[in-house]
C-alpha positions as CSV (number, residue, x, y, z in Angstrom):
1,X,37.4,35.7,-36.5
2,X,35.7,32.4,-35.7
3,X,33.0,31.1,-37.9
4,X,29.6,30.3,-36.4
5,X,28.7,26.7,-37.1
6,X,24.9,26.6,-37.4
7,X,24.8,22.9,-38.2
8,X,26.6,22.0,-34.9
9,X,24.3,24.3,-32.9
10,X,21.2,22.8,-34.5
11,X,22.4,19.3,-33.7
12,X,23.0,20.3,-30.1
13,X,19.6,21.9,-29.8
14,X,17.9,18.7,-31.1
15,X,19.9,16.6,-28.7
16,X,18.7,18.8,-25.8
17,X,15.1,18.6,-27.0
18,X,15.3,14.8,-27.3
19,X,16.9,14.5,-23.8
20,X,14.3,16.7,-22.2
21,X,11.5,14.8,-23.9
22,X,12.9,11.4,-22.8
23,X,13.3,12.6,-19.2
24,X,9.7,13.9,-19.2
25,X,8.4,10.5,-20.3
26,X,10.3,8.8,-17.5
27,X,9.3,11.2,-14.8
28,X,6.8,9.7,-12.3
29,X,3.2,10.9,-12.6
30,X,1.9,13.3,-10.0
31,X,1.6,11.6,-6.6
32,X,-1.9,11.1,-5.2
33,X,-3.0,10.0,-1.8
34,X,-5.6,7.5,-0.5
35,X,-6.5,7.0,3.1
36,X,-8.9,4.6,4.7
37,X,-10.1,2.9,7.9
38,X,-10.5,-0.9,8.0
39,X,-11.5,-3.8,10.1
40,X,-10.7,-7.4,9.5
41,X,-10.8,-10.8,11.1
42,X,-8.7,-13.9,10.7
43,X,-10.6,-16.4,8.6
44,X,-7.9,-19.0,7.9
45,X,-4.8,-20.2,9.9
46,X,-2.3,-22.9,9.0
47,X,0.9,-22.8,11.1
48,X,2.3,-19.3,10.9
49,X,0.4,-18.4,7.7
50,X,-3.0,-16.9,7.8
51,X,-5.7,-15.0,5.8
52,X,-7.7,-12.0,7.1
53,X,-10.8,-10.7,5.4
54,X,-12.6,-7.5,6.0
55,X,-13.8,-4.1,4.7
56,X,-12.2,-0.8,4.3
57,X,-13.9,2.6,4.1
58,X,-12.0,5.2,2.1
59,X,-11.9,8.9,3.0
60,X,-14.1,9.7,0.0
61,X,-16.8,7.3,1.5
62,X,-16.1,4.5,-1.0
63,X,-16.0,1.0,0.5
64,X,-13.7,-1.9,-0.6
65,X,-13.4,-5.5,0.5
66,X,-10.0,-6.6,1.6
67,X,-8.1,-9.9,1.7
68,X,-4.7,-10.1,3.5
69,X,-2.5,-13.2,3.1
70,X,0.2,-13.1,5.7
71,X,2.9,-14.9,7.5
72,X,4.0,-14.2,11.1
73,X,7.3,-15.1,12.7
74,X,7.2,-16.6,16.3
75,X,6.6,-13.9,19.0
76,X,9.8,-12.7,20.5
77,X,10.3,-10.2,23.4
78,X,6.8,-8.8,23.3
79,X,6.7,-8.4,19.5
80,X,5.9,-10.4,16.4
81,X,7.1,-9.6,12.9
82,X,4.7,-10.2,10.0
83,X,4.6,-9.8,6.3
84,X,2.1,-10.3,3.6
85,X,0.1,-9.1,0.6
86,X,-3.2,-7.2,0.8
87,X,-5.8,-6.9,-2.0
88,X,-8.4,-4.1,-2.0
89,X,-11.4,-4.7,-4.3
90,X,-13.8,-1.9,-5.2
91,X,-17.4,-2.0,-6.3
92,X,-16.5,-1.3,-9.9
93,X,-14.1,-4.2,-10.0
94,X,-11.0,-2.1,-9.7
95,X,-8.3,-3.4,-7.4
96,X,-4.9,-2.5,-6.0
97,X,-2.5,-4.8,-4.2
98,X,0.4,-4.0,-1.8
99,X,3.1,-6.0,-0.1
100,X,3.9,-5.0,3.5
101,X,6.1,-5.8,6.4
102,X,5.3,-4.9,10.0
103,X,5.4,-5.7,13.6
104,X,2.7,-6.4,16.3
105,X,3.6,-5.1,19.7
106,X,2.1,-6.8,22.7
107,X,1.6,-4.8,25.9
108,X,0.8,-6.0,29.4
109,X,-1.9,-8.6,29.9
110,X,-5.3,-7.1,29.0
111,X,-3.9,-4.4,26.8
112,X,-4.7,-4.4,23.1
113,X,-1.8,-5.2,20.8
114,X,-0.8,-2.5,18.3
115,X,0.4,-3.0,14.7
116,X,2.4,-0.9,12.3
117,X,3.6,-1.7,8.8
118,X,5.0,-0.1,5.6
119,X,5.1,-1.4,2.1
120,X,4.9,-1.0,-1.6
121,X,1.9,-0.9,-4.0
122,X,2.7,-3.7,-6.5
123,X,-0.2,-3.9,-8.9
124,X,-3.7,-2.6,-9.8
125,X,-6.5,-3.2,-12.2
126,X,-9.2,-1.0,-13.7
127,X,-8.8,2.6,-12.5
128,X,-5.7,1.6,-10.5
129,X,-3.9,-0.1,-13.5
130,X,-0.2,0.9,-13.4
131,X,-0.3,1.9,-9.8
132,X,3.0,2.2,-7.8
133,X,3.8,3.9,-4.6
134,X,4.1,3.3,-0.8
135,X,1.7,2.5,2.0
136,X,1.7,3.0,5.8
137,X,-0.5,1.0,8.1
138,X,-1.3,1.4,11.8
139,X,-3.8,-0.7,13.8
140,X,-4.8,-2.1,17.1
141,X,-6.3,-5.4,18.2
142,X,-9.7,-5.6,19.8
143,X,-11.3,-8.0,22.4
144,X,-12.8,-10.9,20.4
145,X,-15.4,-11.4,23.2
146,X,-16.7,-7.8,23.1
147,X,-20.4,-7.8,22.3
148,X,-21.1,-6.9,18.7
149,X,-17.5,-7.2,17.6
150,X,-17.2,-7.8,13.9
151,X,-13.5,-7.7,13.7
152,X,-10.4,-8.2,15.8
153,X,-8.2,-5.6,14.2
154,X,-9.2,-2.0,13.5
155,X,-6.7,0.0,11.4
156,X,-5.9,3.0,9.3
157,X,-4.0,3.0,6.1
158,X,-2.5,5.6,3.8
159,X,-1.1,5.2,0.3
160,X,0.9,7.7,-1.7
161,X,0.7,6.6,-5.3
162,X,1.1,7.4,-9.0
163,X,-0.6,5.8,-12.0
164,X,2.0,5.0,-14.7
165,X,-0.1,4.3,-17.7
């Protein structure tokens, strides 16, 4: 007949509770989603580095200003790679920032270029403190000479994120 070792079982149970508690603390927070439409215009250019400024309107109706600091590679074969960092600033002072890499595709003469990019959320303040996640971005260029044009790129963005506070 084997003896039941309560002390060993109790130690194993506490180890399991500790492990599960640790894993729960490390698990990512529930993912949320943000989506927006934006327009921007290039406000600074120095070599292949540039700054774009504009406004975004989020799906919930909330506006934000945006600043994108980017670098483009020389065009090659009807496309141009770019990368940069975008800052979204909200009326309450909260911000989030993401890094992205993408490509601009140029079509035939007279056709608007298209852009697509992906990236990672890297920091946030206020209600976005501790933000992490991914972004997707799609846009198209517009005719700078069109009457009433207030931007040369119109785009949509989507972020899947968690707040790790």
